[in-house]
Each structure stands twice: as structure tokens, then as C-alpha cells.
N, C-alpha and C positions, 0 to 999 in steps of 0.2 A: 503493499500502499504507498502511494507517495506521502511525503510529508507536506505540510503547510506552511505558508512563511508569511509574516508579517515584513514587507518592506517601508520604511519612513523614511521622510526627508522634513526635516523639521528647523524651523527660526525661532529662537527663542527670543523674546524681545524684552523680558523681564524674567532673569535666573532666579532671583530669590522667590518669588511667585511658583515658579516652575520647579522647585526643589521640592516643593509640598508632593507634586506628583510622582517625582523620581523617588521619594521616601515610602511613597503608600504602594508602587505597582509592584512590587516585589511578590509580597502574597500573592497578589490575582494572577501574577504570571506563574508563578508556583504551582496554585491550585489547579492549571492548564496545562502544567509540564512544559512551560514553553521554557527557551534555553536562547539568551543572547547570543548570537554571533558575530553580531556588529553593535557597538555600543558608542556613538562618537568615534571619535579617533582619528587617523588624520586620512586624507581623500586626495585626489586628484582629478578635480573635474575636466572631463576630454571633449564631450559633446552635450550640446543642451545645456538647459538649465541647471543648477545648483540649487542647495541650502546649506545652513552652516552646520546640520547636525544630520548623520543619518544612523538609522537602526535598523537592523534586522533580527527577529525571532522566528526561531524554528518550533513549530508543534508537532506532535507525533502523525497529524493528518489534516486534510484541509478543513472538515468538518467540527474538529476540535478548536483550529483558526479562527472560525466564524463563531463559533459559541463562544469562544471567551470574549471576541469584539460586541459581540450581541448580549453578555452578559450585565447585568445590574449592576456589579463590582465593577466592571469596567466603564459603563454609562457615566457612573459615579465620577472616576476619573478623567475622563473627558471634559466633564463641567468644571474639574481643578485646573486642567491642564489648559483649555483653549482662551483665557484672558491673558495668558502668559505666553503664548506662541501661535503659530500657524504653521501650517504643514499639508503634506499628501500623506497619504498611507493607502496602501494596497495591501489585498491580500490574496495570494497565489499559490496554488496549488502546484508543488514540486513536479519533478521529470522521474520517473522511476524506468523509464526505457532503457534501448541498447543505446551504447556512447561509441563515439569514432573512433 
């Protein structure tokens, strides 16, 4: 079964307010078995637009990735995060097929 991923690109305009989101998201992500693959870090934008922060989370499957985002717990976190940042987030099903 293919894994599920959140791919987020975020611009934080109030880090003090955003810190509350960071402090609380771990419990929600743990509940849904999420694993950070990327959490900030250096990056080199090559094509298109970019934002100042990149995050990628891995879930056991696509359905779990969707369930986490749609959960009441994460909905509450979006309300905490939103006044302090703007960004893009996509939930993607991983690829499990043959490789080159």
C-alpha cells in the first residue's frame, strides 16, 4: 500500500504566534503516525515560486494523511496557525510501482 504525504510550503509572518502551532502539532501528528521527512531546513529554489519554510510529513497511507488533516484536532491547529502564516499544503498519495 502506498504511503501518504503532506507537502507544505509556508511563509511565517509572526514567529511568536506560530510557535504555539509548532508546540501543539506533535501530539496530533503522533496520533496519526506521521513522520517528519522535511521540517524547515536549507533549500535551493530552482523553478517556480517558493516560500520561506518547507515541510513534508509521511503517513502510513493516503487515507490516514487525509484523516489527520480533516480531524477536529488538526482543524483546531489550523485556526491557531492561520493568523500567523500563509501557505500551500497538498496531500499526495505516494508511488508504490516499478522504478526505473
